[in-house]
N, C-alpha and C positions, 0 to 999 in steps of 0.2 A: 570425563564426558558427563553431560547432564542428561540423565535418563529417568523418565517418569515411572510411575508404578505400573504402567501398561506396556512397558518396554520400548517406548518411543524416545529416540534420541532428539534432544532439543539443541539445535545448532544455528538457529536463526532468530535474531532480535530485531523487532521493529521499534524505532524510537521516534515518538512524537516530539518535535522540538517547538511547536506552538499549536494551540487549539484555535488560532485566528485564521481567518480566510478572507480573501477579497472577493469571493464569489458566493452565492447562496443557492447551491444546487438543490432542487426541490426534493431529493431523496436523502439529503444529508443534514444541513443545518437549517432549522426551522426559520421561516421569515420572522424577523423582529427578535431573534434569539439574543439575549444579552448575558447569559450565565457563564461567560469566559472566565478562566482562571486569572487572578491578579498576577501581574508580572513578578512580583516578589515570591509567588508560589512556584514559578517555573524553576526547573532544575537548572543551574548554571552550566556553562560549557564544561567547567572543571568536574562538576558532579556527573554529568553525562559521560565524559571520557572515563571517569573512575568506574561507573557501572559497566560500560562497554569493555574496558580492560579486564574487569573481573569475569565477565561473561566469556571473553576471549581466553582467559587462563582456564576456564572450565569447559573449553572445547567449542565455543561458538565461532564460526568464521564468516557468517553472513550477516550484514547490517543493512537495514533499510531506514532511511530517515523520511518521516512523514509528518503530517499535521492533522488537522488544519492544512495551511499552505506553508510548507517548510521554507520556501524561499523568502518569506516575509521576515524570517528571523535575521537580525542584522548581522550576527556573527556566523552565519551559515557556511561561508567560504572557509573561515578559519576552522570551524568544527570539522568540515570535510577533510581539510588538510591534516588535522590531528588524528582523525580516525584512520586515514589512509596510511599513516606511519606506523600503525599497529600491525606488526609482521603477520600475525596469523589470520587477519581479515583478508579473505580472498575475494569477497564480493561486497562492494559498497554501492548501494543504489539510492536514488531519490525518487519518490513519487510526488509529482507536482501537477498543478493544473495548467502550468505553461505560461501564465500571464507575465512571469518575471524572466523568462528564459533569454530573451533578446540581449539583456544587459549581463546576465549571470552565467550563460552557457560557458563562455571562455574561461572566467575565473574558477568555475567549478571544475572544469576539465583540467586546468592547470593545477588545481589543488589536489587531484587524484581521484576524482569521481570515476567509477568504473561504468555504471549504466544509468539509464534514465527511463522512467515510466511517466507517461503524460496522460492525464485524464482528458478525453475529448469525446463527448457523446453525439456529436453531429457536426457535419461540414456545411450545414445550412444555417445561415446567420440567424434567421427568425427562430429556428428550433433551438438553437444553442442559447439564445437570449431568454427563451421560455424556461429552459432547464436551469440555467445558472443565474438568471436575474440580471445579467450584464452583457452588453454587447462587446464580446471579447474575442470573436473568432479570428479576426485579422491579426490581433496581438499575439494569439497562441501560434498561428501559422508562421508568422515571422520568427517567433522564438524557436519553433521546430526547425525552420530553415537554417537558422544560426547554429543550433545544436549540432545538426548534420554537417554543417560546413566546417566547424572547428574540429571534427573528428570523433564525437561521441557515437559509438556503435552500439548495436543491439537496442535502439530506441524502441520502446514499446508503447503502443497507444492503447489505453484502457477505456473501453466503451461499455456503458451500462444500458442495455436495451430496456426501454420503458414503453408499455403499452399506450398507444394513442399519441405518442410523441415522436420517437425516432426509430421505430421497428423498420420503416421503409428506407432508412438511411444506411442500414448495414452493408448492402451491396456497394454503395458509394464509398464507404469506409474501407472496404476490402481493396477496391480498385485503388484508392489513395495510398494504402499501405504497400501495395504491389509496386506502385509507381516510384515511391520514395524508399523502398527497402526497409519499411517499418514492420515490426511485429505487431499483430493485432490481437488483443485479449478482450474477450466478451465476458462480463461479469453479472451474475444474477444479484440483484438488489437484495440486501439482507434487512430483516426487520429490527433496525437498530434505532431506538428513540421514536418519537412520534412521527417524524417524517418518513423513515424507513418502514414503519409499521403501516402507515397509510398509503404507501406506494404499492402499486400493483406489480406483482412479481412475474417475470417472464421465465418459463421453463426453456432452457437452452437446448434441450435435447432434440425437439422438432427442428429448430434452427440449424443445428449442426448437420442434421440429416440433409437439409436442403443444400447447405454449403458444401457438404461432402460430395454431393452429386455434381453440382455445378462447377466446382473447382478441382475435382478429382483429388480429394483430401484423403490422407491416410495417416493413422496415429503413429507418433514417434516416441521413442523412449527418451530421447534427449531432453535434458532439462535446461531451461534458460533461467539462470539464478537458482534460488533455493525455495521458491514459493510453491503454492498449491496447484498452479495452472497445469492442466494436461494439455499437451500440444499436438497439433496436426500440421502436416506439410503437403504442399500441392505438387502433383506430378506434372501439372501444366506450367506453372511458374515456380520453378524449383527453389527460388530464394524466399518465397512467401511462407511464413509460419503463422498459424492461428492457435491462440491459447484460449482455453475455457476455464473459468473459475465457477464452479457449481456447488455452492454450499447447501443448496436446498434440493435440487433434483438428483444430485449425484455427489453426496457429501464425501469429504476426504479425511474425516476425523481420525480414522485408524492410522493414518501416516502423518498426522500433524506434528510438525517439528519447530513450531514458532510460539513466542510469547511477545507481549507488547508492553513497552514502557511509556506511560503517559507523560505529558509535559510537566505535570506536578509530582512525578516520581512514583506513581502507583504501577506496579507490575501486575498486568492482567494476563492470566494464563489461558483464557479462552474468550473469543469475541461473544459467544452465545451463552456465557454464564457469568456470574458475579464474583467468581473466585479471584482474589487479589492479595498482593503483598505490598504495603506502603514502604518504599525505601527511603523517602526523603527524610523522615524523622531520624533514621539510622545515620544517613550521610551528614545531616546537620548537627548530630550529636558527636560527631568525629569518631564513628565506629571504626574498629580495626578491620583489616582486610579479611581476617578469619570471620569476623561477625557478618560482614556483607556477604561473603561466600555461603555462609550457613543460611542466611535469609533467602538467598536466591535458590540454593539447593532445596530448601524446605518448600518454597513456592512451586518449584518443578514437581516435587513429589506430591503436591495437592492438585496438580493439573487435572481437570476432569476428563472423562473418557470421551465426551461428545457434547455438542451444543444441543439445545432444545428449541431451535427456531420453529420447527414444525409443530411440536407438541405445545409450546408456550411462546407463541409469536409476540406476546406483549411483555415478556419478562425483562428485556433489557431496555432501560429508560435512558441511559446515557447516549449521547450522540456519537457517531463514528469519529468526528473531529476531536472529541474528548479522549476516546480510547487510543486513537492513532490508526490511520487507515491501513 
């Protein structure tokens, strides 16, 4: 098992397969941003699989593929299929903006994808256009319909509440998720890069108090996947689950079990710190399995105790799409 110096077991790896995205959400990638990694800097599918297999050997059983927008990577279906065949991987998830789901839901499902997280910040066309910079609502809704139809279960909708933009849309999103048997997860925006640092943060605690009363919510111990979300269930609509990711108002650093691999092979051990281990030089110098294991173990042992988002909100200059969502 991978255990850091604070006694936390790290059994969850998020892998960014691209830093490119077809949307420009105003809390993520800055407008006009061009500092994307050159494609020759991307880890190849073989290199990604080698890193995942090494993590699996060391006790990791949850993998999430992220970006940027992971479904823009041309070999994404093949990559999912290869990961799904690693016996110890029990949870294989993709986080996507949903624009490519109409054509890729079935191939991904057939390849062995377990779960799907879809970022959707509003069901109002004008609001989503303002947030993403693209008129994409109908495209995403059709993709969700297809994903549900072909059998992907436990579909989670990720919504980032933003002051002055979509706070009034939360109730509509709850009703949408109840109707379609989707899980809803509300996420506090993090000060990652200039866009995140300039975004106004919503404290989710007052919101959950309102939703708790309206939908008769009660906290549950059950986890959906291996991420940081705390979940609530409704006694009115027993199939509805609400998740909260609160890195600022109620952080979860003491139970952090995850690290992130960027598309260019940097292993980041904390979203809110700059601690990292470059794995690409090792991989491309044909390192031994023992050397790769040693590098990963060393990175885990240097994992910081917590983030400094509140104390140093301007510390992290890399954008979320580069780190891996």
